Kinemage of the C-alpha trace (Angstrom):
@kinemage 1
@onewidth
@group {chain A} dominant
@subgroup {mainchain}
@vectorlist {calphas} color= white
{ca met a 1} P 21.752 -14.760 -0.567
{ca arg a 2} L 21.379 -11.149 -1.718
{ca ala a 3} L 19.243 -8.568 0.032
{ca ala a 4} L 19.031 -4.782 0.334
{ca val a 5} L 19.709 -3.691 3.919
{ca leu a 6} L 19.165 -0.414 5.764
{ca his a 7} L 21.736 -0.351 8.556
{ca glu a 8} L 20.342 2.603 10.526
{ca thr a 9} L 17.046 4.456 10.532
{ca gly a 10} L 17.464 7.765 8.718
{ca gln a 11} L 19.902 6.554 6.092
{ca ser a 12} L 18.808 7.403 2.560
{ca lys a 13} L 20.379 4.466 0.725
{ca leu a 14} L 20.252 0.698 0.983
{ca glu a 15} L 23.263 -1.581 0.726
{ca val a 16} L 22.862 -4.689 -1.413
{ca leu a 17} L 24.735 -7.486 0.329
{ca asp a 18} L 25.264 -11.170 -0.455
{ca asp a 19} L 25.886 -12.421 3.088
{ca val a 20} L 22.283 -12.388 4.288
{ca glu a 21} L 20.418 -15.497 5.416
{ca ala a 22} L 16.660 -15.886 5.808
{ca val a 23} L 16.140 -17.495 9.224
{ca gly a 24} L 13.308 -18.733 11.429
{ca phe a 25} L 12.138 -21.583 9.236
{ca gly a 26} L 10.218 -24.291 11.074
{ca pro a 27} L 6.693 -25.500 11.854
{ca gly a 28} L 3.992 -23.215 10.473
{ca lys a 29} L 6.493 -21.327 8.293
{ca val a 30} L 7.308 -21.224 4.587
{ca arg a 31} L 10.333 -20.118 2.650
{ca val a 32} L 9.430 -17.961 -0.369
{ca arg a 33} L 11.689 -17.316 -3.355
{ca ile a 34} L 10.839 -13.715 -4.247
{ca arg a 35} L 10.409 -13.062 -7.976
{ca ala a 36} L 9.066 -9.499 -7.997
{ca thr a 37} L 8.499 -6.812 -5.423
{ca gly a 38} L 7.098 -3.313 -5.586
{ca leu a 39} L 8.502 -0.237 -3.895
{ca cys a 40} L 5.805 1.342 -1.726
{ca his a 41} L 6.078 4.747 -0.064
{ca ser a 42} L 5.689 2.977 3.280
{ca asp a 43} L 9.134 1.449 2.715
{ca ile a 44} L 10.632 4.932 2.523
{ca ser a 45} L 8.594 6.026 5.537
{ca ala a 46} L 10.088 3.155 7.534
{ca met a 47} L 13.573 4.105 6.368
{ca thr a 48} L 13.112 7.687 7.569
{ca gly a 49} L 11.495 6.680 10.858
{ca val a 50} L 8.026 8.027 10.045
{ca leu a 51} L 6.749 4.478 10.492
{ca pro a 52} L 8.170 2.513 13.439
{ca gln a 53} L 10.485 -0.308 12.420
{ca pro a 54} L 13.515 -1.806 14.233
{ca ala a 55} L 16.839 -1.572 12.404
{ca pro a 56} L 18.859 -2.926 10.741
{ca phe a 57} L 16.142 -4.113 8.419
{ca ile a 58} L 15.323 -5.200 4.898
{ca pro a 59} L 12.518 -3.075 3.412
{ca gly a 60} L 9.854 -4.389 1.067
{ca his a 61} L 6.427 -5.821 1.863
{ca glu a 62} L 4.744 -5.830 -1.566
{ca gly a 63} L 6.082 -9.036 -3.088
{ca ala a 64} L 5.295 -12.267 -4.897
{ca gly a 65} L 7.175 -15.460 -5.662
{ca glu a 66} L 7.251 -19.232 -5.307
{ca ile a 67} L 7.221 -21.505 -2.281
{ca ala a 68} L 10.728 -22.952 -1.897
{ca glu a 69} L 10.154 -24.925 1.313
{ca val a 70} L 7.188 -25.781 3.534
{ca gly a 71} L 7.393 -26.247 7.291
{ca asp a 72} L 5.677 -28.938 9.331
{ca gly a 73} L 1.974 -28.409 9.929
{ca val a 74} L 1.399 -26.396 6.747
{ca ala a 75} L -1.196 -28.292 4.744
{ca his a 76} L -2.463 -25.720 2.236
{ca leu a 77} L 0.825 -24.943 0.486
{ca arg a 78} L 3.302 -27.017 -1.487
{ca thr a 79} L 6.764 -26.419 -2.893
{ca gly a 80} L 6.435 -24.576 -6.204
{ca asp a 81} L 3.140 -22.870 -5.396
{ca arg a 82} L 2.882 -19.311 -6.668
{ca val a 83} L 2.047 -16.844 -3.863
{ca leu a 84} L 1.856 -13.188 -3.002
{ca val a 85} L 3.123 -11.926 0.338
{ca cys a 86} L 0.467 -10.631 2.736
{ca trp a 87} L 2.102 -8.328 5.291
{ca leu a 88} L -1.056 -8.143 7.430
{ca pro a 89} L -2.416 -11.687 7.827
{ca ser a 90} L -5.416 -12.409 10.008
{ca cys a 91} L -5.232 -14.881 12.872
{ca gly a 92} L -8.940 -15.702 12.704
{ca ser a 93} L -9.406 -15.805 16.461
{ca cys a 94} L -8.826 -12.308 17.907
{ca pro a 95} L -11.748 -9.939 18.616
{ca ser a 96} L -11.122 -7.975 15.388
{ca cys a 97} L -11.165 -11.127 13.270
{ca lys a 98} L -14.300 -12.421 14.981
{ca arg a 99} L -16.030 -9.117 14.209
{ca gly a 100} L -15.086 -9.474 10.557
{ca gln a 101} L -12.542 -6.629 10.696
{ca thr a 102} L -9.610 -8.804 9.735
{ca gln a 103} L -7.592 -5.803 8.498
{ca leu a 104} L -7.323 -4.722 12.151
{ca cys a 105} L -5.747 -7.998 13.302
{ca leu a 106} L -2.442 -7.353 15.061
{ca ala a 107} L -0.896 -10.782 14.469
{ca gly a 108} L 1.156 -9.515 11.535
{ca phe a 109} L 2.534 -6.576 13.498
{ca arg a 110} L 3.783 -8.932 16.192
{ca asn a 111} L 5.897 -10.620 13.516
{ca ala a 112} L 7.619 -7.299 12.874
{ca gly a 113} L 9.409 -7.507 16.214
{ca thr a 114} L 11.077 -10.840 15.432
{ca pro a 115} L 14.161 -10.844 13.181
{ca asn a 116} L 13.711 -13.096 10.151
{ca phe a 117} L 17.123 -12.473 8.599
{ca gln a 118} L 20.700 -12.783 9.801
{ca arg a 119} L 24.136 -11.591 8.774
{ca pro a 120} L 27.539 -12.489 10.221
{ca gly a 121} L 27.258 -9.344 12.358
{ca gly a 122} L 23.880 -10.191 13.893
{ca asp a 123} L 20.138 -10.165 13.408
{ca val a 124} L 18.315 -8.258 10.669
{ca phe a 125} L 14.587 -7.499 10.686
{ca gly a 126} L 12.204 -7.663 7.760
{ca phe a 127} L 9.919 -4.671 7.295
{ca ala a 128} L 6.431 -5.417 8.618
{ca gly a 129} L 7.556 -8.965 9.388
{ca thr a 130} L 8.343 -9.653 5.724
{ca gly a 131} L 11.276 -7.953 3.926
{ca thr a 132} L 10.787 -8.623 0.228
{ca phe a 133} L 13.884 -6.765 -0.997
{ca ala a 134} L 15.618 -10.116 -0.708
{ca glu a 135} L 15.981 -13.242 -2.805
{ca glu a 136} L 14.222 -15.305 -0.144
{ca val a 137} L 12.118 -14.641 2.922
{ca val a 138} L 10.812 -16.876 5.709
{ca ile a 139} L 7.277 -15.947 6.777
{ca asp a 140} L 4.267 -17.430 8.538
{ca ala a 141} L 2.295 -19.660 6.193
{ca ser a 142} L -0.685 -17.322 6.618
{ca cys a 143} L 1.372 -14.571 4.938
{ca ala a 144} L 1.741 -16.612 1.736
{ca val a 145} L -1.448 -16.364 -0.300
{ca pro a 146} L -1.773 -18.637 -3.368
{ca ile a 147} L -2.299 -16.872 -6.702
{ca pro a 148} L -3.544 -18.237 -10.038
{ca asp a 149} L -1.124 -19.225 -12.784
{ca asp a 150} L -2.300 -16.464 -15.134
{ca leu a 151} L -1.420 -13.679 -12.688
{ca pro a 152} L 2.110 -12.343 -13.323
{ca phe a 153} L 4.344 -11.926 -10.294
{ca asp a 154} L 4.720 -8.173 -10.799
{ca ile a 155} L 0.927 -7.643 -10.865
{ca ala a 156} L 0.493 -9.935 -7.859
{ca ala a 157} L 3.038 -7.882 -5.930
{ca leu a 158} L 1.024 -4.696 -6.554
{ca ile a 159} L -2.135 -6.392 -5.330
{ca gly a 160} L -0.247 -7.331 -2.170
{ca cys a 161} L -0.380 -3.728 -0.945
{ca gly a 162} L -0.880 -0.615 -3.073
{ca val a 163} L -3.766 -1.799 -5.240
{ca thr a 164} L -5.639 -3.402 -2.342
{ca thr a 165} L -5.161 -0.285 -0.216
{ca gly a 166} L -6.347 2.218 -2.835
{ca leu a 167} L -9.183 0.191 -4.333
{ca gly a 168} L -10.446 -0.773 -0.902
{ca ala a 169} L -10.465 2.809 0.353
{ca ala a 170} L -12.940 3.737 -2.399
{ca ile a 171} L -14.944 0.506 -2.484
{ca asn a 172} L -14.940 -0.710 1.134
{ca thr a 173} L -14.250 2.245 3.408
{ca ala a 174} L -15.803 5.227 1.650
{ca asp a 175} L -18.257 3.155 -0.422
{ca val a 176} L -18.353 5.893 -3.048
{ca ala a 177} L -21.886 6.557 -4.340
{ca ala a 178} L -22.622 6.540 -8.065
{ca gly a 179} L -22.887 10.051 -9.507
{ca ser a 180} L -20.875 11.635 -6.705
{ca ser a 181} L -17.918 14.029 -6.774
{ca val a 182} L -14.502 12.849 -5.609
{ca ala a 183} L -11.096 14.408 -5.026
{ca val a 184} L -7.950 12.337 -4.519
{ca ile a 185} L -5.011 14.172 -2.942
{ca gly a 186} L -1.785 12.328 -3.697
{ca cys a 187} L -1.569 10.376 -6.955
{ca gly a 188} L 1.187 7.851 -6.502
{ca gly a 189} L 0.387 4.161 -6.808
{ca val a 190} L -2.158 4.065 -3.978
{ca gly a 191} L -3.837 7.274 -5.143
{ca ile a 192} L -4.112 5.910 -8.691
{ca ala a 193} L -5.716 2.762 -7.297
{ca ala a 194} L -8.188 4.924 -5.337
{ca ile a 195} L -9.041 6.773 -8.550
{ca gln a 196} L -9.708 3.467 -10.272
{ca gly a 197} L -11.880 2.387 -7.353
{ca ala a 198} L -13.926 5.606 -7.465
{ca arg a 199} L -14.374 5.149 -11.216
{ca leu a 200} L -15.575 1.582 -10.679
{ca lys a 201} L -18.111 2.803 -8.133
{ca gly a 202} L -19.548 5.269 -10.653
{ca ala a 203} L -18.268 8.631 -9.426
{ca ala a 204} L -19.290 11.343 -11.883
{ca gln a 205} L -16.336 13.655 -11.265
{ca ile a 206} L -12.914 12.605 -10.002
{ca val a 207} L -10.387 15.381 -9.430
{ca ala a 208} L -6.786 14.228 -9.024
{ca val a 209} L -4.512 16.514 -6.986
{ca asp a 210} L -0.726 16.204 -7.112
{ca pro a 211} L 2.210 18.633 -7.408
{ca ile a 212} L 3.969 16.460 -10.023
{ca ala a 213} L 2.818 16.954 -13.615
{ca ser a 214} L 3.575 13.389 -14.734
{ca arg a 215} L 1.380 11.990 -11.982
{ca arg a 216} L -1.443 14.329 -12.910
{ca glu a 217} L -1.176 13.157 -16.508
{ca ala a 218} L -1.217 9.529 -15.345
{ca ala a 219} L -4.283 10.132 -13.175
{ca leu a 220} L -6.236 11.216 -16.259
{ca arg a 221} L -5.319 7.980 -18.013
{ca phe a 222} L -6.552 5.918 -15.073
{ca gly a 223} L -9.947 7.565 -14.732
{ca ala a 224} L -9.684 11.047 -13.252
{ca thr a 225} L -11.908 13.572 -15.012
{ca glu a 226} L -9.639 16.462 -14.079
{ca ala a 227} L -6.144 16.803 -12.635
{ca val a 228} L -4.762 19.855 -10.856
{ca ser a 229} L -1.793 20.929 -8.791
{ca pro a 230} L -2.489 21.609 -5.093
{ca asp a 231} L -2.883 25.348 -5.692
{ca gly a 232} L -5.588 24.619 -8.262
{ca leu a 233} L -7.769 22.579 -5.915
{ca gly a 234} L -9.918 25.517 -4.826
{ca asp a 235} L -10.845 26.444 -8.390
{ca ala a 236} L -11.510 22.796 -9.250
{ca arg a 237} L -13.841 22.496 -6.281
{ca lys a 238} L -15.812 25.535 -7.452
{ca arg a 239} L -16.105 24.110 -10.962
{ca val a 240} L -17.190 20.681 -9.792
{ca ala a 241} L -19.120 21.301 -6.583
{ca gly a 242} L -19.758 25.021 -6.342
{ca ser a 243} L -19.322 26.368 -2.838
{ca glu a 244} L -20.219 23.090 -1.160
{ca gly a 245} L -17.159 20.907 -1.537
{ca phe a 246} L -16.660 17.354 -2.736
{ca asp a 247} L -18.799 14.432 -1.639
{ca tyr a 248} L -15.649 12.391 -0.985
{ca val a 249} L -12.037 13.444 -0.512
{ca phe a 250} L -9.236 10.882 -0.226
{ca glu a 251} L -6.034 11.919 1.553
{ca val a 252} L -3.288 9.638 0.218
{ca val a 253} L -0.200 11.506 1.433
{ca gly a 254} L -0.099 10.834 5.166
{ca lys a 255} L 0.459 14.366 6.458
{ca ser a 256} L -1.686 16.514 8.731
{ca ala a 257} L -1.439 19.507 6.362
{ca thr a 258} L -2.938 17.590 3.438
{ca ala a 259} L -5.514 15.959 5.722
{ca arg a 260} L -6.603 19.427 6.846
{ca thr a 261} L -6.829 20.542 3.212
{ca ala a 262} L -8.877 17.439 2.459
{ca tyr a 263} L -11.223 18.193 5.362
{ca glu a 264} L -11.744 21.785 4.233
{ca asn a 265} L -12.595 20.628 0.687
{ca thr a 266} L -15.112 18.035 1.843
{ca arg a 267} L -18.732 19.228 1.794
{ca arg a 268} L -20.797 19.351 4.955
{ca gly a 269} L -22.047 15.819 5.531
{ca gly a 270} L -19.446 14.473 3.111
{ca thr a 271} L -16.678 11.945 3.675
{ca leu a 272} L -12.964 12.425 4.258
{ca cys a 273} L -11.134 9.116 3.802
{ca val a 274} L -7.616 9.044 5.281
{ca val a 275} L -5.462 6.532 3.393
{ca gly a 276} L -1.920 7.887 3.797
{ca ala a 277} L 0.277 6.393 6.537
{ca gly a 278} L 1.641 9.237 8.645
{ca ala a 279} L 3.835 9.848 11.680
{ca met a 280} L 2.763 9.408 15.294
{ca asp a 281} L 3.845 12.957 16.171
{ca asp a 282} L 2.013 14.657 13.267
{ca phe a 283} L -1.307 15.857 14.667
{ca leu a 284} L -4.422 16.863 12.732
{ca gln a 285} L -6.162 19.853 14.300
{ca leu a 286} L -9.948 20.218 14.246
{ca asn a 287} L -12.021 22.450 16.453
{ca met a 288} L -14.948 20.952 18.271
{ca phe a 289} L -17.485 23.283 16.669
{ca glu a 290} L -16.644 22.388 13.069
{ca leu a 291} L -16.452 18.726 13.981
{ca phe a 292} L -19.996 18.891 15.367
{ca phe a 293} L -21.586 21.458 13.054
{ca asp a 294} L -20.314 20.260 9.665
{ca glu a 295} L -21.054 16.590 10.335
{ca lys a 296} L -18.273 15.422 8.026
{ca arg a 297} L -17.421 11.760 8.300
{ca ile a 298} L -13.708 11.090 8.864
{ca leu a 299} L -12.931 7.504 7.883
{ca pro a 300} L -9.415 6.081 8.212
{ca ser a 301} L -8.713 3.192 5.848
{ca leu a 302} L -6.081 0.607 6.800
{ca tyr a 303} L -5.070 -1.772 4.003
{ca gly a 304} L -8.282 -1.174 2.107
{ca gly a 305} L -10.587 -1.348 5.106
{ca gly a 306} L -11.947 -4.840 4.444
{ca asp a 307} L -11.230 -8.558 4.402
{ca val a 308} L -7.793 -8.761 2.792
{ca leu a 309} L -8.187 -12.147 1.110
{ca ala a 310} L -11.548 -11.151 -0.374
{ca ser a 311} L -9.983 -7.895 -1.570
{ca tyr a 312} L -7.193 -9.821 -3.323
{ca glu a 313} L -9.744 -12.020 -5.099
{ca arg a 314} L -11.798 -8.997 -6.148
{ca ala a 315} L -8.738 -7.224 -7.561
{ca ile a 316} L -7.741 -10.312 -9.543
{ca ala a 317} L -11.270 -10.676 -10.944
{ca leu a 318} L -11.437 -6.996 -11.928
{ca trp a 319} L -7.995 -7.210 -13.563
{ca arg a 320} L -8.965 -10.295 -15.540
{ca ala a 321} L -12.133 -8.564 -16.730
{ca gly a 322} L -10.187 -5.503 -17.856
{ca arg a 323} L -12.018 -3.296 -15.370
{ca ile a 324} L -8.815 -2.070 -13.729
{ca asp a 325} L -5.443 -1.352 -15.315
{ca leu a 326} L -2.591 -2.701 -13.220
{ca glu a 327} L 0.085 -3.289 -15.877
{ca asn a 328} L 0.451 0.410 -16.633
{ca met a 329} L 0.765 1.323 -12.954
{ca ile a 330} L 4.266 -0.165 -13.167
{ca thr a 331} L 6.205 2.640 -14.794
{ca his a 332} L 9.754 1.544 -13.988
{ca arg a 333} L 11.629 -1.750 -13.546
{ca val a 334} L 15.036 -2.269 -11.970
{ca pro a 335} L 17.092 -5.234 -10.743
{ca leu a 336} L 17.782 -5.533 -7.022
{ca ala a 337} L 21.317 -4.215 -7.561
{ca glu a 338} L 19.801 -0.870 -8.654
{ca ile a 339} L 17.385 -0.530 -5.742
{ca asn a 340} L 18.662 2.934 -4.871
{ca asp a 341} L 17.625 4.138 -8.320
{ca ala a 342} L 14.113 2.943 -7.475
{ca leu a 343} L 14.198 4.897 -4.222
{ca glu a 344} L 15.137 8.048 -6.118
{ca gln a 345} L 12.328 7.457 -8.628
{ca met a 346} L 9.873 7.261 -5.746
{ca arg a 347} L 11.220 10.324 -3.923
{ca thr a 348} L 11.146 12.525 -7.019
{ca gly a 349} L 7.750 11.282 -8.128
{ca ala a 350} L 9.096 9.961 -11.425
{ca ala a 351} L 7.516 6.563 -10.781
{ca leu a 352} L 3.986 5.485 -9.908
{ca arg a 353} L 5.293 2.060 -8.992
{ca thr a 354} L 8.727 0.579 -9.590
{ca cys a 355} L 8.990 -3.187 -9.846
{ca ile a 356} L 12.190 -4.652 -8.453
{ca glu a 357} L 12.923 -7.863 -10.326
{ca ile a 358} L 14.791 -10.363 -8.209
């Protein structure tokens, strides 16, 4: 089958090959025929080594498709079922799951260390235990979440990561208060979803911050009340919040420099929500006095900071009701053979989300 492979960490391009096999099928597993997959910035971060991932590997973790084969012991899925791929499934039995913090379950990360693809030259890993830049993938049955017939595969793929992450940061983690002021730093797909979440929660002012003009323009269409480049953030803060700062600031870039900027633009007693996935050697510096005296809440948000399955259902319900716009988040579409064009669209900021049609 065909798949897009990164041979070594640090390479900038993927090679689309037709000699890849999805392996590991057996009890408790399913084989999924991928129909659509989104390109998330985390895929690029894994390619560059910002996020840890063994190589060679097949990127992609934001996907949807149909069940092609069901392993023994899997009772809730049948061949032909429409599913989205959940890259962070919950086991239901670990301490995090028992506390209701299923997004902190580590079962999915353990899958990342087991190759689920193979080529004639040896094993190939799937990013985050999945690897949706492929025609088929073998995953734990818990990673295949059934979706309704009226949900298109491309929309389902977005819900599988970017939409759930951004919406959840605003709704679950920060729990944005109605009438509040919000700034979102970084307006790619996840940032746009955070803007939509803040709008749903009733934020009065939402300032979108991004260096790319097309993303600022998009942010206004999705609910931002104002959009500025990074050097305009200070003036926007004065217009919206005076000298205080914003009630909520979302950092959706994953860098210490932007997190520090976000902290400085959060009012005393306000909330900084860290959504961007950054590197282990990139340290955020805060002095102990400001940490104590300003009483700002710093809230990391992993995968939307809530029960993942409930978050999927909420996103589907909001989409059906027309409360969130997911179709227009997909700004580009390419076939798998043109995956490197999608990477360039992401790196340059030309795309909010690119759908790879497989």
